[in-house]
N, C-alpha and C positions, 0 to 999 in steps of 0.2 A: 285531440284523439290520436293523431299520429305519434305525438310524443309519448303517450301512454303505451302504445304498441312497441315503440323503440325501447323504452325502459323495460317493458316486460320481456322482450327478446334478449336484451343484455343480461337481465337477471337470470333468465332461463339458461343462457350460455354459461354464466358463472356457476350456476348450480350443477350443470353437467360436468364442468371442469373440477369442481371442488368436492363432489360427492365421493363417498368411499367406493373404491373399486374392488371387486372380489379378486383375491390372489389366486393364481393357479396352484393346483395341488401338486405336490412333489410326485415324481414318477414312482410307481409302485416297485418295490424290490422283488425281483423274480429270481428263482433258481434256474439252472440250465434246463432242467426237464420241463418246467413250466414255460420257459421262453421258447423252447422248441415246439411245444404244444400250441402256444399263441400264434406262432408263425406257420405252423403246419409243416415243419421240416423234420427229417429224421436225424439221428446222431451222426450219420455220415455226410451230411450236407456241407458243401463247401461255401466259401464266402459269396460266390456268385449266386448260388441257389438261395442263400439267406437274403441277399439284397433283392433278388427277384420276388421272393415271397413278401418281403416288406413293401416293395413298390405296389404289388398287386393288392395287398390288404389296405394300405393307406389310401390308395386311390379310391377304394370303395367306401371307407368309413371316415374320411377327413371331414372336419366340421364345416369347411367351406362348401361341401357337397351335401350338407344336412346330416352328417354323421355325428359321432360322439367324440368329444375332446378327450374324455377319459380312456376310451378304447384306443384312440390314436396315441396317447401317452404310453399305454401298455405295449403297443406294437413297437413304438420307438425304443422303449426300454429293453424289449426282447432282442431287437436288432443290435443295440449297443452292447448288451451282455454277450451275445454270441459272436460278435465281431471283435470283442475285447477292447471296446472303447471305454 
């Protein structure tokens, strides 16, 4: 009986390793107006204000805290666009 359980555990582990994994979606392309709207900053916002808005939003919607991976990607894309990355 123990051998059967060990074999089943090994097979299950192999299945977990070899199963197809979903690929992350590429970050959505934003224009500057939409990026500012996502972060909630105005056209005169400096880099520090953009970073502060990004930190505030990501801390609220991060997937590790039960939030959305897609929304986190959009917030990161907005920050990158506005900071010129």
